Backbone of each chain as nested JSON, in Angstrom:
{
  "chains": [
    {"id": "A", "residues": [
      {"number": 1, "name": "MET", "atoms": {"N": [123.823, 51.02, 189.257], "CA": [122.649, 51.918, 189.229], "C": [121.533, 51.24, 188.458]}},
      {"number": 2, "name": "ILE", "atoms": {"N": [120.305, 51.727, 188.614], "CA": [119.216, 51.139, 187.831], "C": [118.511, 52.239, 187.043]}},
      {"number": 3, "name": "LEU", "atoms": {"N": [117.88, 51.818, 185.956], "CA": [117.1, 52.731, 185.133], "C": [115.688, 52.785, 185.692]}},
      {"number": 4, "name": "ALA", "atoms": {"N": [115.105, 53.996, 185.755], "CA": [113.752, 54.105, 186.3], "C": [113.063, 55.315, 185.684]}},
      {"number": 5, "name": "LYS", "atoms": {"N": [111.752, 55.364, 185.869], "CA": [110.971, 56.492, 185.353], "C": [110.387, 57.235, 186.539]}},
      {"number": 6, "name": "VAL", "atoms": {"N": [110.451, 58.554, 186.516], "CA": [109.862, 59.345, 187.6], "C": [108.356, 59.382, 187.361]}},
      {"number": 7, "name": "ILE", "atoms": {"N": [107.566, 58.846, 188.3], "CA": [106.112, 58.78, 188.073], "C": [105.355, 59.68, 189.034]}},
      {"number": 8, "name": "GLY", "atoms": {"N": [106.052, 60.358, 189.948], "CA": [105.318, 61.226, 190.862], "C": [106.205, 61.832, 191.919]}},
      {"number": 9, "name": "THR", "atoms": {"N": [105.578, 62.569, 192.83], "CA": [106.327, 63.268, 193.879], "C": [105.66, 63.029, 195.222]}},
      {"number": 10, "name": "VAL", "atoms": {"N": [106.485, 62.974, 196.276], "CA": [105.951, 62.824, 197.635], "C": [106.097, 64.156, 198.352]}},
      {"number": 11, "name": "TRP", "atoms": {"N": [105.001, 64.645, 198.936], "CA": [105.082, 65.884, 199.732], "C": [104.89, 65.495, 201.192]}},
      {"number": 12, "name": "ALA", "atoms": {"N": [105.834, 65.852, 202.067], "CA": [105.723, 65.486, 203.486], "C": [106.301, 66.618, 204.313]}},
      {"number": 13, "name": "THR", "atoms": {"N": [105.44, 67.249, 205.109], "CA": [105.954, 68.348, 205.924], "C": [106.618, 67.782, 207.179]}},
      {"number": 14, "name": "GLN", "atoms": {"N": [105.974, 66.747, 207.762], "CA": [106.567, 66.167, 208.98], "C": [107.51, 65.043, 208.562]}},
      {"number": 15, "name": "LYS", "atoms": {"N": [108.821, 65.293, 208.717], "CA": [109.794, 64.291, 208.26], "C": [111.1, 64.507, 209.02]}},
      {"number": 16, "name": "ASP", "atoms": {"N": [112.025, 63.581, 208.791], "CA": [113.34, 63.674, 209.419], "C": [113.992, 64.997, 209.006]}},
      {"number": 17, "name": "ASP", "atoms": {"N": [114.671, 65.641, 209.95], "CA": [115.251, 66.965, 209.663], "C": [116.173, 66.923, 208.442]}},
      {"number": 18, "name": "GLY", "atoms": {"N": [116.888, 65.804, 208.297], "CA": [117.827, 65.711, 207.183], "C": [117.131, 65.803, 205.836]}},
      {"number": 19, "name": "LEU", "atoms": {"N": [115.854, 65.466, 205.788], "CA": [115.146, 65.446, 204.495], "C": [114.563, 66.806, 204.142]}},
      {"number": 20, "name": "VAL", "atoms": {"N": [114.656, 67.766, 205.067], "CA": [114.115, 69.091, 204.762], "C": [114.875, 69.663, 203.57]}},
      {"number": 21, "name": "GLY", "atoms": {"N": [114.144, 70.144, 202.573], "CA": [114.788, 70.748, 201.412], "C": [115.113, 69.753, 200.312]}},
      {"number": 22, "name": "THR", "atoms": {"N": [114.796, 68.474, 200.539], "CA": [115.072, 67.508, 199.455], "C": [113.77, 67.247, 198.698]}},
      {"number": 23, "name": "LYS", "atoms": {"N": [113.913, 66.93, 197.399], "CA": [112.744, 66.632, 196.583], "C": [112.602, 65.112, 196.557]}},
      {"number": 24, "name": "LEU", "atoms": {"N": [111.463, 64.606, 197.029], "CA": [111.233, 63.15, 197.108], "C": [110.401, 62.731, 195.9]}},
      {"number": 25, "name": "GLN", "atoms": {"N": [111.022, 61.989, 194.996], "CA": [110.317, 61.586, 193.771], "C": [109.932, 60.113, 193.853]}},
      {"number": 26, "name": "ILE", "atoms": {"N": [108.763, 59.799, 193.35], "CA": [108.347, 58.392, 193.259], "C": [108.874, 57.866, 191.932]}},
      {"number": 27, "name": "VAL", "atoms": {"N": [109.615, 56.765, 191.964], "CA": [110.234, 56.239, 190.747], "C": [109.874, 54.78, 190.555]}},
      {"number": 28, "name": "ARG", "atoms": {"N": [109.748, 54.379, 189.268], "CA": [109.414, 52.989, 188.956], "C": [110.482, 52.428, 188.035]}},
      {"number": 29, "name": "PRO", "atoms": {"N": [111.179, 51.349, 188.419], "CA": [112.208, 50.765, 187.549], "C": [111.636, 50.413, 186.182]}},
      {"number": 30, "name": "VAL", "atoms": {"N": [112.474, 50.553, 185.136], "CA": [112.032, 50.235, 183.771], "C": [113.021, 49.273, 183.125]}},
      {"number": 31, "name": "GLU", "atoms": {"N": [112.529, 48.543, 182.089], "CA": [113.391, 47.673, 181.278], "C": [114.201, 48.551, 180.308]}},
      {"number": 32, "name": "LEU", "atoms": {"N": [115.058, 47.896, 179.499], "CA": [115.878, 48.666, 178.551], "C": [115.015, 49.301, 177.466]}},
      {"number": 33, "name": "ASP", "atoms": {"N": [113.818, 48.724, 177.218], "CA": [112.926, 49.322, 176.214], "C": [111.936, 50.269, 176.895]}},
      {"number": 34, "name": "TYR", "atoms": {"N": [112.286, 50.699, 178.111], "CA": [111.513, 51.66, 178.902], "C": [110.169, 51.093, 179.357]}},
      {"number": 35, "name": "LYS", "atoms": {"N": [109.957, 49.768, 179.17], "CA": [108.702, 49.18, 179.65], "C": [108.759, 49.175, 181.184]}},
      {"number": 36, "name": "GLU", "atoms": {"N": [107.699, 49.704, 181.829], "CA": [107.731, 49.869, 183.282], "C": [107.587, 48.526, 183.994]}},
      {"number": 37, "name": "LYS", "atoms": {"N": [108.398, 48.332, 185.065], "CA": [108.212, 47.152, 185.898], "C": [107.087, 47.486, 186.88]}},
      {"number": 38, "name": "THR", "atoms": {"N": [106.829, 46.595, 187.826], "CA": [105.623, 46.806, 188.637], "C": [105.913, 47.532, 189.953]}},
      {"number": 39, "name": "ASN", "atoms": {"N": [107.151, 47.399, 190.478], "CA": [107.382, 48.005, 191.791], "C": [107.71, 49.476, 191.661]}},
      {"number": 40, "name": "PHE", "atoms": {"N": [107.713, 50.173, 192.816], "CA": [108.143, 51.569, 192.818], "C": [108.775, 51.863, 194.168]}},
      {"number": 41, "name": "PHE", "atoms": {"N": [109.536, 52.955, 194.244], "CA": [110.059, 53.377, 195.548], "C": [110.308, 54.881, 195.475]}},
      {"number": 42, "name": "VAL", "atoms": {"N": [110.8, 55.461, 196.566], "CA": [110.993, 56.907, 196.616], "C": [112.496, 57.194, 196.616]}},
      {"number": 43, "name": "ALA", "atoms": {"N": [112.888, 58.168, 195.81], "CA": [114.308, 58.53, 195.737], "C": [114.441, 60.04, 195.862]}},
      {"number": 44, "name": "VAL", "atoms": {"N": [115.538, 60.479, 196.454], "CA": [115.803, 61.912, 196.561], "C": [116.387, 62.375, 195.235]}},
      {"number": 45, "name": "ASP", "atoms": {"N": [115.876, 63.49, 194.739], "CA": [116.297, 63.983, 193.425], "C": [117.473, 64.943, 193.584]}},
      {"number": 46, "name": "ALA", "atoms": {"N": [118.616, 64.571, 193.018], "CA": [119.807, 65.438, 193.126], "C": [120.094, 66.169, 191.817]}},
      {"number": 47, "name": "VAL", "atoms": {"N": [119.24, 65.96, 190.78], "CA": [119.54, 66.59, 189.487], "C": [118.34, 67.306, 188.873]}},
      {"number": 48, "name": "GLY", "atoms": {"N": [117.242, 67.401, 189.576], "CA": [116.088, 68.154, 189.059], "C": [115.366, 67.441, 187.935]}},
      {"number": 49, "name": "ALA", "atoms": {"N": [115.013, 66.172, 188.16], "CA": [114.3, 65.418, 187.121], "C": [112.813, 65.741, 187.19]}},
      {"number": 50, "name": "GLY", "atoms": {"N": [112.165, 65.751, 186.015], "CA": [110.728, 66.014, 185.968], "C": [109.956, 64.71, 185.887]}},
      {"number": 51, "name": "VAL", "atoms": {"N": [108.646, 64.776, 186.17], "CA": [107.824, 63.566, 186.101], "C": [107.826, 63.067, 184.662]}},
      {"number": 52, "name": "GLY", "atoms": {"N": [107.963, 61.749, 184.487], "CA": [107.937, 61.158, 183.15], "C": [109.325, 60.933, 182.581]}},
      {"number": 53, "name": "GLU", "atoms": {"N": [110.345, 61.546, 183.212], "CA": [111.699, 61.404, 182.67], "C": [112.31, 60.067, 183.08]}},
      {"number": 54, "name": "ILE", "atoms": {"N": [113.175, 59.547, 182.187], "CA": [113.921, 58.324, 182.503], "C": [115.211, 58.751, 183.187]}},
      {"number": 55, "name": "VAL", "atoms": {"N": [115.451, 58.159, 184.356], "CA": [116.602, 58.588, 185.174], "C": [117.443, 57.389, 185.598]}},
      {"number": 56, "name": "LEU", "atoms": {"N": [118.623, 57.693, 186.173], "CA": [119.469, 56.667, 186.775], "C": [119.414, 56.867, 188.277]}},
      {"number": 57, "name": "ILE", "atoms": {"N": [119.306, 55.736, 189.014], "CA": [119.198, 55.837, 190.465], "C": [120.304, 55.022, 191.121]}},
      {"number": 58, "name": "CYS", "atoms": {"N": [120.933, 55.652, 192.105], "CA": [121.965, 54.978, 192.888], "C": [121.345, 54.603, 194.221]}},
      {"number": 59, "name": "GLN", "atoms": {"N": [121.562, 53.347, 194.677], "CA": [120.903, 52.886, 195.909], "C": [121.928, 52.452, 196.935]}},
      {"number": 60, "name": "GLY", "atoms": {"N": [121.428, 52.29, 198.183], "CA": [122.299, 51.837, 199.257], "C": [123.085, 53.009, 199.828]}},
      {"number": 61, "name": "SER", "atoms": {"N": [124.174, 52.715, 200.531], "CA": [124.887, 53.808, 201.191], "C": [125.596, 54.695, 200.167]}},
      {"number": 62, "name": "SER", "atoms": {"N": [125.783, 54.209, 198.947], "CA": [126.377, 55.077, 197.931], "C": [125.461, 56.264, 197.635]}},
      {"number": 63, "name": "ALA", "atoms": {"N": [124.167, 56.094, 197.916], "CA": [123.218, 57.177, 197.629], "C": [123.528, 58.409, 198.469]}},
      {"number": 64, "name": "ARG", "atoms": {"N": [124.285, 58.228, 199.54], "CA": [124.611, 59.377, 200.409], "C": [125.879, 60.08, 199.961]}},
      {"number": 65, "name": "GLN", "atoms": {"N": [126.447, 59.663, 198.824], "CA": [127.703, 60.268, 198.374], "C": [127.462, 61.491, 197.495]}},
      {"number": 66, "name": "THR", "atoms": {"N": [126.617, 62.399, 197.938], "CA": [126.454, 63.685, 197.246], "C": [126.353, 64.759, 198.329]}},
      {"number": 67, "name": "GLU", "atoms": {"N": [126.639, 66.016, 197.944], "CA": [126.568, 67.089, 198.948], "C": [125.159, 67.211, 199.521]}},
      {"number": 68, "name": "LEU", "atoms": {"N": [124.16, 66.929, 198.667], "CA": [122.759, 67.087, 199.074], "C": [122.355, 65.991, 200.063]}},
      {"number": 69, "name": "THR", "atoms": {"N": [122.896, 64.762, 199.898], "CA": [122.364, 63.624, 200.674], "C": [123.356, 63.098, 201.713]}},
      {"number": 70, "name": "GLU", "atoms": {"N": [124.479, 63.781, 201.855], "CA": [125.537, 63.285, 202.755], "C": [125.041, 63.234, 204.197]}},
      {"number": 71, "name": "ASN", "atoms": {"N": [125.297, 62.106, 204.879], "CA": [124.945, 61.925, 206.306], "C": [123.459, 62.102, 206.582]}},
      {"number": 72, "name": "LYS", "atoms": {"N": [122.632, 61.69, 205.628], "CA": [121.17, 61.808, 205.849], "C": [120.528, 60.43, 205.697]}},
      {"number": 73, "name": "ALA", "atoms": {"N": [119.297, 60.337, 206.187], "CA": [118.591, 59.05, 206.15], "C": [118.054, 58.812, 204.745]}},
      {"number": 74, "name": "ILE", "atoms": {"N": [118.968, 58.571, 203.786], "CA": [118.577, 58.431, 202.385], "C": [119.274, 57.207, 201.803]}},
      {"number": 75, "name": "ASP", "atoms": {"N": [118.518, 56.336, 201.099], "CA": [119.159, 55.147, 200.509], "C": [118.918, 55.055, 199.008]}},
      {"number": 76, "name": "ALA", "atoms": {"N": [118.359, 56.119, 198.406], "CA": [118.174, 56.1, 196.952], "C": [118.228, 57.531, 196.459]}},
      {"number": 77, "name": "THR", "atoms": {"N": [119.083, 57.777, 195.457], "CA": [119.262, 59.126, 194.921], "C": [119.208, 59.094, 193.404]}},
      {"number": 78, "name": "ILE", "atoms": {"N": [118.417, 60.028, 192.835], "CA": [118.418, 60.192, 191.369], "C": [119.661, 61.0, 191.035]}},
      {"number": 79, "name": "MET", "atoms": {"N": [120.618, 60.434, 190.265], "CA": [121.889, 61.118, 190.011], "C": [122.154, 61.363, 188.538]}},
      {"number": 80, "name": "ALA", "atoms": {"N": [121.207, 61.032, 187.646], "CA": [121.394, 61.351, 186.214], "C": [120.061, 61.273, 185.503]}},
      {"number": 81, "name": "ILE", "atoms": {"N": [119.928, 62.094, 184.459], "CA": [118.74, 62.039, 183.602], "C": [119.206, 61.479, 182.266]}},
      {"number": 82, "name": "VAL", "atoms": {"N": [118.579, 60.377, 181.851], "CA": [119.06, 59.675, 180.668], "C": [118.662, 60.424, 179.401]}},
      {"number": 83, "name": "ASP", "atoms": {"N": [119.652, 60.692, 178.519], "CA": [119.344, 61.261, 177.21], "C": [119.033, 60.133, 176.231]}},
      {"number": 84, "name": "LYS", "atoms": {"N": [119.935, 59.099, 176.233], "CA": [119.815, 58.061, 175.21], "C": [120.445, 56.761, 175.73]}},
      {"number": 85, "name": "LEU", "atoms": {"N": [119.892, 55.635, 175.277], "CA": [120.492, 54.338, 175.582], "C": [120.948, 53.713, 174.269]}},
      {"number": 86, "name": "ASP", "atoms": {"N": [122.195, 53.267, 174.208], "CA": [122.642, 52.454, 173.063], "C": [122.649, 51.02, 173.552]}},
      {"number": 87, "name": "VAL", "atoms": {"N": [121.794, 50.171, 172.967], "CA": [121.729, 48.781, 173.409], "C": [122.104, 47.877, 172.245]}},
      {"number": 88, "name": "ILE", "atoms": {"N": [123.068, 46.939, 172.465], "CA": [123.412, 45.99, 171.403], "C": [122.622, 44.714, 171.668]}},
      {"number": 89, "name": "GLU", "atoms": {"N": [122.039, 44.103, 170.735], "CA": [121.426, 42.765, 170.937], "C": [120.818, 42.328, 169.617]}}
    ]},
    {"id": "B", "residues": [
      {"number": 1, "name": "MET", "atoms": {"N": [132.245, 40.196, 193.962], "CA": [132.155, 40.588, 192.539], "C": [131.303, 39.59, 191.777]}},
      {"number": 2, "name": "ASN", "atoms": {"N": [130.771, 40.022, 190.633], "CA": [129.976, 39.144, 189.767], "C": [130.401, 39.328, 188.315]}},
      {"number": 3, "name": "LEU", "atoms": {"N": [130.072, 38.324, 187.504], "CA": [130.368, 38.405, 186.069], "C": [129.207, 39.077, 185.357]}},
      {"number": 4, "name": "ALA", "atoms": {"N": [129.494, 39.741, 184.226], "CA": [128.428, 40.362, 183.448], "C": [128.905, 40.547, 182.021]}},
      {"number": 5, "name": "LYS", "atoms": {"N": [127.931, 40.783, 181.14], "CA": [128.262, 41.072, 179.75], "C": [127.858, 42.518, 179.474]}},
      {"number": 6, "name": "VAL", "atoms": {"N": [128.708, 43.27, 178.786], "CA": [128.375, 44.667, 178.479], "C": [127.378, 44.653, 177.317]}},
      {"number": 7, "name": "VAL", "atoms": {"N": [126.186, 45.214, 177.537], "CA": [125.164, 45.18, 176.489], "C": [124.772, 46.562, 176.002]}},
      {"number": 8, "name": "GLY", "atoms": {"N": [125.418, 47.595, 176.505], "CA": [125.058, 48.921, 175.993], "C": [125.683, 50.041, 176.788]}},
      {"number": 9, "name": "THR", "atoms": {"N": [125.315, 51.265, 176.42], "CA": [125.868, 52.456, 177.061], "C": [124.751, 53.44, 177.367]}},
      {"number": 10, "name": "VAL", "atoms": {"N": [124.916, 54.189, 178.475], "CA": [123.935, 55.216, 178.846], "C": [124.552, 56.58, 178.577]}},
      {"number": 11, "name": "TRP", "atoms": {"N": [123.786, 57.429, 177.842], "CA": [124.259, 58.798, 177.597], "C": [123.405, 59.726, 178.452]}},
      {"number": 12, "name": "ALA", "atoms": {"N": [124.058, 60.557, 179.298], "CA": [123.301, 61.448, 180.179], "C": [124.098, 62.73, 180.367]}},
      {"number": 13, "name": "THR", "atoms": {"N": [123.619, 63.837, 179.789], "CA": [124.369, 65.084, 179.95], "C": [124.04, 65.713, 181.299]}},
      {"number": 14, "name": "GLN", "atoms": {"N": [122.763, 65.596, 181.706], "CA": [122.388, 66.191, 182.992], "C": [122.589, 65.143, 184.082]}},
      {"number": 15, "name": "LYS", "atoms": {"N": [123.636, 65.325, 184.897], "CA": [123.925, 64.33, 185.948], "C": [124.667, 65.009, 187.078]}},
      {"number": 16, "name": "TYR", "atoms": {"N": [124.877, 64.277, 188.158], "CA": [125.553, 64.833, 189.319], "C": [126.955, 65.254, 188.899]}},
      {"number": 17, "name": "GLN", "atoms": {"N": [127.417, 66.431, 189.38], "CA": [128.611, 67.052, 188.77], "C": [129.835, 66.141, 188.771]}},
      {"number": 18, "name": "SER", "atoms": {"N": [130.046, 65.347, 189.806], "CA": [131.291, 64.558, 189.823], "C": [131.233, 63.401, 188.841]}},
      {"number": 19, "name": "LEU", "atoms": {"N": [130.093, 63.182, 188.189], "CA": [130.007, 62.095, 187.211], "C": [130.381, 62.56, 185.808]}},
      {"number": 20, "name": "THR", "atoms": {"N": [130.691, 63.834, 185.659], "CA": [131.067, 64.341, 184.341], "C": [132.261, 63.552, 183.827]}},
      {"number": 21, "name": "GLY", "atoms": {"N": [132.138, 63.024, 182.611], "CA": [133.245, 62.269, 182.038], "C": [133.215, 60.802, 182.374]}},
      {"number": 22, "name": "ALA", "atoms": {"N": [132.271, 60.389, 183.235], "CA": [132.207, 58.968, 183.599], "C": [131.526, 58.194, 182.474]}},
      {"number": 23, "name": "LYS", "atoms": {"N": [132.083, 57.037, 182.141], "CA": [131.48, 56.182, 181.127], "C": [130.534, 55.237, 181.851]}},
      {"number": 24, "name": "MET", "atoms": {"N": [129.252, 55.257, 181.46], "CA": [128.267, 54.413, 182.137], "C": [127.78, 53.344, 181.181]}},
      {"number": 25, "name": "GLN", "atoms": {"N": [128.039, 52.09, 181.528], "CA": [127.702, 50.976, 180.645], "C": [126.528, 50.185, 181.202]}},
      {"number": 26, "name": "ILE", "atoms": {"N": [125.704, 49.692, 180.304], "CA": [124.611, 48.8, 180.719], "C": [125.193, 47.388, 180.738]}},
      {"number": 27, "name": "ILE", "atoms": {"N": [125.093, 46.68, 181.862], "CA": [125.66, 45.331, 181.939], "C": [124.579, 44.335, 182.348]}},
      {"number": 28, "name": "GLN", "atoms": {"N": [124.714, 43.141, 181.787], "CA": [123.761, 42.051, 182.032], "C": [124.467, 41.004, 182.893]}},
      {"number": 29, "name": "PRO", "atoms": {"N": [124.099, 40.853, 184.183], "CA": [124.764, 39.839, 185.018], "C": [124.609, 38.439, 184.411]}},
      {"number": 30, "name": "VAL", "atoms": {"N": [125.728, 37.704, 184.319], "CA": [125.693, 36.335, 183.777], "C": [126.507, 35.421, 184.689]}},
      {"number": 31, "name": "ASP", "atoms": {"N": [126.363, 34.076, 184.455], "CA": [127.223, 33.145, 185.207], "C": [128.346, 32.687, 184.283]}},
      {"number": 32, "name": "HIS", "atoms": {"N": [129.151, 31.724, 184.726], "CA": [130.342, 31.35, 183.936], "C": [129.948, 30.68, 182.628]}},
      {"number": 33, "name": "ASN", "atoms": {"N": [128.68, 30.252, 182.498], "CA": [128.229, 29.685, 181.218], "C": [127.512, 30.726, 180.369]}},
      {"number": 34, "name": "LYS", "atoms": {"N": [127.649, 31.985, 180.75], "CA": [126.994, 33.109, 180.052], "C": [125.475, 33.021, 180.137]}},
      {"number": 35, "name": "GLU", "atoms": {"N": [124.972, 32.288, 181.157], "CA": [123.522, 32.259, 181.39], "C": [123.149, 33.523, 182.163]}},
      {"number": 36, "name": "VAL", "atoms": {"N": [122.046, 34.158, 181.773], "CA": [121.628, 35.396, 182.446], "C": [121.23, 35.079, 183.881]}},
      {"number": 37, "name": "THR", "atoms": {"N": [121.723, 35.891, 184.834], "CA": [121.393, 35.613, 186.239], "C": [120.682, 36.79, 186.906]}},
      {"number": 38, "name": "GLY", "atoms": {"N": [120.344, 37.835, 186.169], "CA": [119.673, 38.973, 186.811], "C": [119.332, 40.01, 185.776]}},
      {"number": 39, "name": "SER", "atoms": {"N": [118.569, 41.015, 186.197], "CA": [118.174, 42.042, 185.207], "C": [119.341, 43.021, 185.012]}},
      {"number": 40, "name": "GLU", "atoms": {"N": [119.296, 43.73, 183.896], "CA": [120.415, 44.634, 183.562], "C": [120.533, 45.733, 184.616]}},
      {"number": 41, "name": "ILE", "atoms": {"N": [121.774, 46.152, 184.825], "CA": [122.024, 47.331, 185.669], "C": [123.011, 48.232, 184.933]}},
      {"number": 42, "name": "VAL", "atoms": {"N": [123.25, 49.401, 185.494], "CA": [124.187, 50.34, 184.881], "C": [125.391, 50.474, 185.807]}},
      {"number": 43, "name": "ALA", "atoms": {"N": [126.571, 50.352, 185.24], "CA": [127.789, 50.428, 186.054], "C": [128.757, 51.427, 185.431]}},
      {"number": 44, "name": "VAL", "atoms": {"N": [129.491, 52.124, 186.276], "CA": [130.522, 53.042, 185.781], "C": [131.702, 52.195, 185.329]}},
      {"number": 45, "name": "ASP", "atoms": {"N": [132.254, 52.542, 184.18], "CA": [133.348, 51.743, 183.61], "C": [134.658, 52.534, 183.706]}},
      {"number": 46, "name": "THR", "atoms": {"N": [135.563, 52.05, 184.561], "CA": [136.859, 52.744, 184.672], "C": [137.963, 51.923, 183.996]}},
      {"number": 47, "name": "VAL", "atoms": {"N": [137.606, 50.795, 183.348], "CA": [138.661, 49.977, 182.725], "C": [138.521, 49.949, 181.203]}},
      {"number": 48, "name": "GLY", "atoms": {"N": [137.521, 50.6, 180.659], "CA": [137.39, 50.706, 179.202], "C": [136.917, 49.434, 178.537]}},
      {"number": 49, "name": "ALA", "atoms": {"N": [135.828, 48.854, 179.041], "CA": [135.29, 47.628, 178.436], "C": [134.472, 47.995, 177.202]}},
      {"number": 50, "name": "GLY", "atoms": {"N": [134.514, 47.13, 176.19], "CA": [133.757, 47.387, 174.968], "C": [132.441, 46.628, 174.97]}},
      {"number": 51, "name": "PRO", "atoms": {"N": [131.514, 46.981, 174.081], "CA": [130.23, 46.292, 174.025], "C": [130.426, 44.812, 173.703]}},
      {"number": 52, "name": "GLY", "atoms": {"N": [129.68, 43.949, 174.374], "CA": [129.743, 42.514, 174.132], "C": [130.793, 41.813, 174.966]}},
      {"number": 53, "name": "GLU", "atoms": {"N": [131.68, 42.574, 175.618], "CA": [132.758, 41.941, 176.386], "C": [132.234, 41.411, 177.718]}},
      {"number": 54, "name": "MET", "atoms": {"N": [132.932, 40.355, 178.194], "CA": [132.617, 39.807, 179.522], "C": [133.465, 40.56, 180.543]}},
      {"number": 55, "name": "VAL", "atoms": {"N": [132.799, 41.034, 181.595], "CA": [133.521, 41.809, 182.615], "C": [133.161, 41.28, 183.997]}},
      {"number": 56, "name": "TYR", "atoms": {"N": [133.863, 41.79, 185.031], "CA": [133.34, 41.558, 186.376], "C": [133.207, 42.901, 187.068]}},
      {"number": 57, "name": "PHE", "atoms": {"N": [132.201, 42.985, 187.943], "CA": [131.843, 44.272, 188.519], "C": [131.651, 44.167, 190.03]}},
      {"number": 58, "name": "VAL", "atoms": {"N": [131.756, 45.332, 190.666], "CA": [131.624, 45.451, 192.125], "C": [130.391, 46.299, 192.401]}},
      {"number": 59, "name": "THR", "atoms": {"N": [129.618, 45.939, 193.446], "CA": [128.427, 46.75, 193.762], "C": [128.582, 47.367, 195.153]}},
      {"number": 60, "name": "ALA", "atoms": {"N": [127.549, 48.074, 195.574], "CA": [127.484, 48.747, 196.878], "C": [128.514, 49.868, 196.961]}},
      {"number": 61, "name": "LYS", "atoms": {"N": [128.832, 50.288, 198.18], "CA": [129.665, 51.477, 198.348], "C": [131.083, 51.251, 197.825]}},
      {"number": 62, "name": "GLU", "atoms": {"N": [131.498, 49.972, 197.784], "CA": [132.849, 49.686, 197.274], "C": [132.965, 50.109, 195.808]}},
      {"number": 63, "name": "ALA", "atoms": {"N": [131.847, 50.277, 195.131], "CA": [131.897, 50.651, 193.712], "C": [132.491, 52.039, 193.519]}},
      {"number": 64, "name": "ILE", "atoms": {"N": [132.538, 52.825, 194.576], "CA": [133.071, 54.189, 194.439], "C": [134.595, 54.166, 194.411]}},
      {"number": 65, "name": "ILE", "atoms": {"N": [135.202, 53.141, 194.975], "CA": [136.668, 53.116, 195.156], "C": [137.436, 53.277, 193.839]}},
      {"number": 66, "name": "PRO", "atoms": {"N": [137.067, 52.605, 192.739], "CA": [137.836, 52.804, 191.508], "C": [137.69, 54.198, 190.902]}},
      {"number": 67, "name": "TYR", "atoms": {"N": [136.661, 54.916, 191.347], "CA": [136.364, 56.195, 190.7], "C": [137.244, 57.287, 191.32]}},
      {"number": 68, "name": "PRO", "atoms": {"N": [137.832, 58.203, 190.49], "CA": [138.779, 59.193, 191.015], "C": [138.199, 60.173, 192.032]}},
      {"number": 69, "name": "ILE", "atoms": {"N": [136.866, 60.45, 191.95], "CA": [136.295, 61.446, 192.87], "C": [135.473, 60.715, 193.929]}},
      {"number": 70, "name": "ASN", "atoms": {"N": [135.842, 60.908, 195.212], "CA": [135.238, 60.131, 196.283], "C": [133.76, 60.415, 196.482]}},
      {"number": 71, "name": "LEU", "atoms": {"N": [133.374, 61.701, 196.496], "CA": [131.973, 62.051, 196.756], "C": [131.181, 61.889, 195.452]}},
      {"number": 72, "name": "THR", "atoms": {"N": [130.889, 60.647, 195.089], "CA": [130.18, 60.369, 193.836], "C": [129.165, 59.253, 194.056]}},
      {"number": 73, "name": "PRO", "atoms": {"N": [127.915, 59.466, 193.656], "CA": [126.88, 58.45, 193.881], "C": [126.962, 57.315, 192.856]}},
      {"number": 74, "name": "ILE", "atoms": {"N": [127.762, 56.287, 193.185], "CA": [127.904, 55.136, 192.287], "C": [127.646, 53.872, 193.112]}},
      {"number": 75, "name": "ASP", "atoms": {"N": [126.832, 52.938, 192.611], "CA": [126.659, 51.684, 193.37], "C": [127.01, 50.46, 192.532]}},
      {"number": 76, "name": "ALA", "atoms": {"N": [127.658, 50.689, 191.352], "CA": [128.135, 49.542, 190.561], "C": [129.262, 50.03, 189.665]}},
      {"number": 77, "name": "SER", "atoms": {"N": [130.374, 49.29, 189.659], "CA": [131.528, 49.669, 188.837], "C": [132.118, 48.438, 188.181]}},
      {"number": 78, "name": "ILE", "atoms": {"N": [132.47, 48.566, 186.887], "CA": [133.188, 47.493, 186.207], "C": [134.646, 47.598, 186.644]}},
      {"number": 79, "name": "VAL", "atoms": {"N": [135.206, 46.526, 187.171], "CA": [136.579, 46.582, 187.671], "C": [137.531, 45.674, 186.898]}},
      {"number": 80, "name": "GLY", "atoms": {"N": [137.022, 44.904, 185.941], "CA": [137.936, 44.037, 185.192], "C": [137.287, 43.454, 183.96]}},
      {"number": 81, "name": "ILE", "atoms": {"N": [138.113, 43.162, 182.946], "CA": [137.632, 42.538, 181.716], "C": [138.16, 41.101, 181.714]}},
      {"number": 82, "name": "VAL", "atoms": {"N": [137.239, 40.16, 181.48], "CA": [137.599, 38.739, 181.581], "C": [138.305, 38.279, 180.311]}},
      {"number": 83, "name": "ASP", "atoms": {"N": [139.479, 37.643, 180.457], "CA": [140.137, 37.022, 179.307], "C": [139.657, 35.586, 179.165]}},
      {"number": 84, "name": "ARG", "atoms": {"N": [139.721, 34.839, 180.272], "CA": [139.392, 33.421, 180.195], "C": [138.879, 32.957, 181.541]}},
      {"number": 85, "name": "ILE", "atoms": {"N": [137.984, 31.951, 181.524], "CA": [137.479, 31.389, 182.78], "C": [137.805, 29.906, 182.808]}},
      {"number": 86, "name": "ASP", "atoms": {"N": [138.511, 29.44, 183.849], "CA": [138.786, 28.001, 184.007], "C": [137.911, 27.481, 185.133]}},
      {"number": 87, "name": "ILE", "atoms": {"N": [137.118, 26.441, 184.821], "CA": [136.253, 25.829, 185.851], "C": [136.745, 24.408, 186.086]}},
      {"number": 88, "name": "PHE", "atoms": {"N": [137.02, 24.04, 187.337], "CA": [137.531, 22.668, 187.597], "C": [136.398, 21.76, 188.015]}}
    ]}
  ]
}
């Protein structure tokens, strides 16, 4: 999984039927010190994350391993909201 | 599979229900000389690796296999702790 920050939301009325009822969040990967990287992508929110929160994202076909995203055209799912990181270095 | 060093832990109370109780470790992909080969990722740990230990991990959908609950969104899992590496 990767660490990312929720930076926005995508609203789309015309979309694949499987995506109806899913929350599409714009997320930007972050470093361990929460410094934002430059790229971003869209992930389906399975845990109700708010904008600005640091989350964990699962990508690829594993992203479909939830009741919300099963058998749908989804390759990235927000599956945890980070409380704290313990980093040794 | 790839080699990595465990560099931390992620604490998350709000998460997908089947992840309750899962230990999520921050791992730094490295090569056999412990040179960094990629940015850190988070992997579910089912073998009980400690911080600083060298491990090897599996990515993609195969990462779900070690985990007891099948319907779980995981794309990286630690599957072994390295004792020694012999290079010929």
